[in-house]
N, C-alpha and C positions, 0 to 999 in steps of 0.2 A: 465465805461463809454458805449454809449449807440452804438449799430451796425446799419451802414446805411442800410435801407431796399429797394434791388433793386427788388421787384417783385410788390411792391403797391404804390401809391402816400400817404407816409404817413405825417399824421398831418391833419388839420381840411382843409376841400375846402373852396376856398376862397367865405364868404357869399355875396360877391359884384358881384360873377360871375355866376348866373343861365343860364338854358339852352333859349335861345331868344322863345319868344313865339311861332313864326311859327316853331321851331323845330331845331335842332341842323344840317342840312342837308342842303346845300345852292343848289339852284334850278341849275340844268345844271350839277351837280356832275360828274365826271365818274371816273369809276373804273380803277384803274393803272394796265397796262400791266405790268406785272413784267418782262415776258418774253422779251419784246422790251427794255424796261428797262436795261436788261444784257447785250442784242446783240446788241442793234443798240439803244445806247440813244441818242446820237446827233440829230438822226432823229426823236425820239421820242419828244425832248425838242421843235425843228422846229415845227415839227406838233400842240403839244400843244399850242406853243405862236401862232401861225396862226389862231387857231378855238377860242382861249379864252385871247388872250393877255399875257402880263407876268405875270399875276398873275389867276394860275389854281383850282378851287374846285376840290380836286381828295377823291375817295374813299381807302383807305387803307385797304387790306384784304377783299374789298367787301362795307365793312360798317361802318369805321372809317373816320371821315370827316374832313380834313384838306387844308390847302391853298397851293400850292407848289409854291413858288416863284423863277420866272425864269429868270425873269430880273435882270440886273446889278445895274440898278439906285434904283431899288426897293428893291433889297436885302442890298443895301448902306444904305438907306432910314431905314428900319425897324434895321439895328444893330445899326444904329447910332441916334434912338431915344427907348431909354430904357423904357422911364416913359408910354409912348403909347403900344411899343411892348417891356410886360414884361418875364423875364424868370424863373419865379415860376411857375412849371407845376401844384401846385393846384389850379390854375385860370381856367383850361381847366373845360370846361360844358360835355364833352362826356365821361368822365372815365367808366359812365355806359356801354358804347360801347367796349368797352377793354376787351378784353380775358384776364385772367390770366398768359397765358403762351406765349401772344404776344411779338415778339422776338425785339421788339424796346423799351420796358419795361426797361431794363438796362439803356437806355438814357433817358426815360423821367419819369421813375420814382422819386417822388420829394426826393433826399435824402439832409442831411444838410452837404453840401457841398458849397463853393464859387460859382461852377459853376450854384445853383439854389437861391442864394443871391440877392437880389436888393437894392437899395438904398446907404444909409451911409453903412450899412453892407456889402455890396458888396464892396463898394471902402475900407475901412479897409481891408478886408481879403484879395482882389486883391494886394492893395498896398503890405500886407507881403507876398506873395506868388512871386509877382514879383520883389521886393527886394531881396526873397530868392534865384530865379535862376538869377536875375542879379550878386549874389555874386560869382558864379562858374568863377573860373577862368580859361580862355578860353584855355591857355596852357595846365593846367591840364586836362582838357577836353579833349583835341585832344589826348594827352597822352594816356589817360583813354582809347579813344574808340580804338586808334592804338592796345594796351596791348592786348583788349578784341578780337579786328579782326585777330590779330596774334594768339591767342589762338586758336579761332576756326577754322581757316585756317590749324593748325596743324593739328586739328583731320581728317582731309580730306587729305591734300596736296598728302600724299605719294599714295592715291589711282587713281588718275587720273581722276576721277568722282565724282559729287556733285549735290545737289540740294542746289542751291541757296538762296531758299525762307527759307527751313527748317532748313537747316544746318549751315546758316549765316544769313542773313536779317532779320529772326524771332528771331533771338536771341539776336541782337547786343543790341538794345535802350533799352530794361529794365535792363541786366547786367549793363549798362554805368550810366542809372540814378539813378538807388538804390545804385549804388557805392555811387555818388553824395551825395545821401540824408542820407549815414552812414551806409548802411548794408554791410554786409560781404558777400563775393563769395556764401557761404553754403544757406547764408537767401537770397542773390539775388535770385538765383537756385529755392528757394522753392517758392519764390513769383511768380516768372515767372509762375513755375506750374500751382497754385494757379490763376492766372491770364488767363490761358487758359480756366477756368469751372466758369466764371463769369456768364453764360447764360445758363438756363436749369434748370433741376431740381439740379445740383451739386452746383448752384450758394449760397444760404446760406451758407454751409459747408465750399467752398473757401474763400466767404468774410470774416469768421469770423476767418479763420486761419489768414488772410492777415491783418484783423485787432489787432489780438493777436501780431504778428511779429513788428507792428506799436507801440502799447503800449509798446511793451519791447525796442523796439529804442527810443522812447520820455523819457522811465526811465532811459536809460542809457545816453542820452543825458543832462538829468537835475544833473545826480548824477557826469560826468565830463562835466561840462559845457565851458571848454575851446577847446574842440574839434572842428574842421573845418567841416563844412556840410550845406547841405542846412536845415536839421532838425533844426540843432544849431542855427541858423541863424533866424528859425521860433519859435524857444522857446526865444530867448532872444529880439525880434522885439516888439518896443513900441508898436504896435496895442495891445499887450496884449492879443494874443490868446488862448484860452482855449487849454486844450491836446484834447479833442473832436473835435475842429476844425482844429488841425495842422493835425490829425490823417485821418479827413476825408478828407480833402485837399490834402494832399500828395497820398494816396489813388485816389483821384480823377484825380490829374496829373501825376500819375504812368498808369493810365488806359489810358488817354488820349495820353501820349505819345507812349506807345509801338507799338498799332497796326499800325497808322496813320505812322509813321515815320518806321518800320517798313514794309509798303506797298510804301511808298516814295525810299527807297532803292532799292526794288525790282521792281518797277517800271522801276525806270532809268535804272538799271541793263537790264532789258527787251530793253529798247530802245536801248542801249547801242549795247547790242548784235545782234540785229536783223536791225537796220537802218544804210544804208554803211555811211551817213553823219558821224557817231562816229568811224571809224574802224582805224582813226591814234591814239584814246586815248585806242583802245586794243593792239595796237604795242607799247605801253609804254609812251606817250605823256598823259597829263592831262588837257589842256586848253578846251576840250569839257565838260567836269565831271559838271561845275556849268551849263554850257549851258542844258545839258542832264535832271538835277533838274529842273531847271526851265521848261522846256519844258513839264516833268510831272506835275507840279503843274499846269499848265495852262491846259491840254488834256487829262492826266492821273491822276486828281484828286483825290489822296487818301481817301478823305471825300467828295464823292459829293453831299450829302444832309446832312444837321443839321437839327434834333427836337429838339427844335425850340423854337419859342417864342410863345407868348400867348398874344392876344389883351387886353389892361387893359380897353379899351373904345371902343365904337361904332368907326370908323372911315373907309376913303378909300383909297384903294391902287391898284395901277393899273386899275383904272376903276371898282375894286371891291369894294362892300361894304362889311367890315369886321364887326362882332358880336363881343361884348366885350364877351371877355370865348375862342373866336374861337384859333385853334393852328395853325401856320403858319411855314413851312416846306423852310429853306432856301436853294435854291437850288445852290451850289456854284461852280459845273462844269456847272450847265446850266448858270450862270451868264457869267464866264469866255467864253460860246461859243456865247455872246447875239452878234446879227448881229449888233444892233444901237450902240455899243461900239467895236466890232472887227469884220468888215465885211466880211473880209477874213481870217475866222480862221483857214484855212490851209497853210496859208503860213509864221506858224511859231510865235511864241511868240516873239524870238529874246532876246533881253535884257529888256523887259518889266516887271516889277514885279507887277503891279497894278493888280494881280489875287487874287481872294477869296478863294484860297484854303487854307489860316488860318483863314478864316472868317474876319470879320470887326468889329470896335467898342468895348467898354466898355469889353464885353463878347466875343470877338474874342481872338484868340490864343494869347498872350502877347509876345511882341517882344523879350524878354530874351528867351524865350521858343522856338520862332522860331529859334533864334539863335540856343539854343542846337540843334535842328532836325536837322538844317542845316549842322552845325558841324561833329555829328553824321553822317550823310548821306554821306558825302563831304569824310570822313574820311574811312568809310567803303568802298566805293567804289575805293578810291585810293590805299588802301592797297590791297585790292584783286588784282587791277590791278598791281600792283608791285610786288606781289608774283605769280603771275599764267598769265603772260602777255599773251600768246597763250589761253587763255579759250575761247571755242566755245561754243553752243548752240548744245547739243545730238540730239536733235528731229529739226523737220521743225518747223520755227516759227509758222506755219498755226494750229499745234498742242498742242501749248501752251492756257493754258483754264484761265479763272478769275474767280475769288473768289469775288461774287460781293453781297452785300446786300445794303439797302437803304442807309446806312451809312458809307460804306467802300467798296473800291474797290482794288483789289490787285492783281497780278499775282499769280495762284495758286502753281505753281510750275517752278523752271529753273533750269531744269534737262543739265548738261553743262558736257564736258570732256575738258581736259589739261595733258601737260606735266608732269607727278608725280614730287612732287618739296620735297626738302629737309624739316626738321622741322625749325622752326624760331630759 
């Protein structure tokens, strides 16, 4: 079995995507101001939109050209036209500008997963993983979430203090999802540890360990075909996936679920602990949990940008000329704040669920995966409030810091205090 390469674009570069004859950097490209992106993203989006329109030529790290798609309608257009805006990153004509240690290589470097597949191959693999996720029993999922949440709370309930990111939100998604895939608690814990090392120099070794565990899982499933799990569903699926395809898609989905769902939980808890509108929830009610999650998906999107799409042909988008082989970054958070579709952004999202937090189109997060993420997040918050109803921040809200990269945004820590509780 082959190990997916997270450090370089494996496979041949598309011969049909040479660099444009006049160079790869569009005229008027501006370096991305990372400090402003971290500290005042909405103001930065408004400024870029005002000066350049809904599609902006940006230089990442001062030299890597991408198109930053800020407009809601433009994001919809890109994500609903996979033939013109394709997913295979080997189409990119600017790989020669990318340093080997680039922080986004994990997300951009081609791997043989469904995430980078196109056309009929993507349809076949997407149907299989969507069916596998849809096979999850929602009642069992909720019960599994509650068990994991209770186990984690038991580790700190008696102390009266905790960091709800490191000790809780950051632990739950992977523990739940890997059990659904068919791994036991020890395997899940080991996989979670490896997932924390998928960037930097430790990435190849960590990925190889994850690969080995998945190979063992698929071997067990083939030896015991009657077991019920997502992995078993994929093995028996009529799409006829190979073991390599199953392993790569399981690993890809694990990575896609863990950090965004962890940040969804953490960001929602931060909102509920700092905004007086949610005080009733913290005193024992539940009706605002869904509201808080929806507001986070609109306004504190765990995945602010997604990189990306690659133009399969010359085209126009948002008044800009896009060249074949150009890279486009989907501004999911910027689209949520687009004044053309949401002029009064600060009035709140209410029950509107037309956000772009899960992206859109055939390569967006599948509906079954969204449901799993939302069940996990809802259960995590509700169990915490049931067990620790008087939980409060132990630091001023202004002291909370954000962990921000181009593709991930989450509160870095949530130090809290509460009345010490008995174990569950």
